[in-house]
C-alpha positions as CSV (number, residue, x, y, z in Angstrom):
1,X,69.9,96.3,138.5
2,X,73.2,98.2,139.1
3,X,75.0,94.9,139.7
4,X,73.7,93.5,136.3
5,X,74.8,96.7,134.6
6,X,78.3,96.6,136.0
7,X,78.5,92.8,135.2
8,X,77.5,93.4,131.5
9,X,79.7,96.5,131.2
10,X,82.7,94.4,132.5
11,X,81.8,91.5,130.1
12,X,81.5,94.0,127.2
13,X,84.9,95.6,127.9
14,X,86.5,92.2,128.3
15,X,85.1,91.1,124.9
16,X,86.4,94.2,123.2
17,X,89.9,93.8,124.9
18,X,90.1,90.1,123.7
19,X,89.5,91.0,120.0
20,X,91.8,94.0,119.8
21,X,95.2,93.1,118.4
22,X,97.9,93.2,121.1
23,X,100.9,92.0,119.2
24,X,102.7,93.2,116.1
25,X,101.8,91.3,112.9
26,X,104.5,89.5,111.1
27,X,103.9,91.2,107.9
28,X,103.5,94.7,109.3
29,X,105.6,96.9,106.9
30,X,104.7,100.2,108.6
31,X,107.1,99.9,111.5
32,X,110.3,101.9,111.7
33,X,112.5,98.9,111.1
34,X,110.6,98.1,107.9
35,X,110.8,101.7,106.8
36,X,114.6,101.7,107.4
37,X,115.0,98.5,105.5
38,X,113.1,99.9,102.5
39,X,115.3,103.1,102.6
40,X,118.5,100.8,102.8
41,X,117.3,98.9,99.8
42,X,116.4,102.0,97.9
43,X,119.9,103.5,98.5
44,X,121.5,100.2,97.6
45,X,119.7,100.0,94.3
46,X,120.4,103.6,93.4
47,X,124.1,103.2,94.2
48,X,124.3,100.0,92.1
49,X,122.8,101.6,89.1
50,X,124.8,104.9,89.7
51,X,121.6,107.0,89.8
52,X,120.8,106.5,86.1
53,X,117.2,105.5,86.6
54,X,113.8,107.2,87.1
55,X,111.2,106.3,89.9
56,X,109.5,103.6,87.8
57,X,112.8,101.9,87.0
58,X,113.8,102.2,90.7
59,X,110.6,100.6,91.8
60,X,111.0,97.6,89.6
61,X,114.7,97.3,90.4
62,X,113.9,97.3,94.2
63,X,111.4,94.5,93.6
64,X,113.9,92.4,91.7
65,X,116.7,92.8,94.1
66,X,117.6,89.6,96.0
67,X,117.3,91.3,99.5
68,X,113.7,92.4,98.8
69,X,111.4,90.5,101.1
70,X,108.2,90.0,99.2
71,X,106.4,88.5,102.2
72,X,107.1,91.5,104.4
73,X,106.6,94.2,101.7
74,X,103.6,92.6,99.9
75,X,101.9,96.1,99.9
76,X,104.9,97.9,98.4
77,X,103.8,99.9,95.4
78,X,105.0,102.9,93.4
79,X,103.2,105.3,95.7
80,X,105.1,103.9,98.7
81,X,108.4,104.5,96.8
82,X,107.2,108.1,96.1
83,X,106.6,108.6,99.8
84,X,110.1,107.3,100.6
85,X,111.7,109.6,98.1
86,X,109.7,112.5,99.3
87,X,110.6,111.8,102.9
88,X,114.3,111.7,101.8
89,X,114.0,115.0,100.0
90,X,112.5,116.7,103.0
91,X,115.3,115.3,105.3
92,X,118.0,116.3,102.8
93,X,116.9,119.6,101.0
94,X,120.0,119.6,98.9
95,X,118.9,116.5,97.0
96,X,116.0,116.8,94.6
97,X,116.4,113.8,92.3
98,X,117.6,110.3,92.3
99,X,120.9,111.4,90.7
100,X,121.4,113.7,93.7
101,X,120.8,110.9,96.1
102,X,123.5,108.8,94.3
103,X,126.0,111.7,94.5
104,X,125.1,112.2,98.2
105,X,125.8,108.5,99.0
106,X,129.2,108.6,97.0
107,X,130.5,111.5,99.0
């Protein structure tokens, strides 16, 4: 009875291990590298437009940029952009708007 229990326990654990993902997915946009790429793209678009845009315009400009990878960032939406901006504002308390980010990058 104990041998059967251990055998089925081992089989059950093995089945769980086989079905758990063990490698990173190709379209995983939650990695640090993907986050850094989005931030770089955000700064690039802000600098190109001299900071004269609001969050909605920034969102569409980022999607229209030639370096935007739509296959990797297929889940990119306005909320994700707001999270990027909020994270930047937390890291840099002196900036509180897109115009401030542009002035920061120019100096």
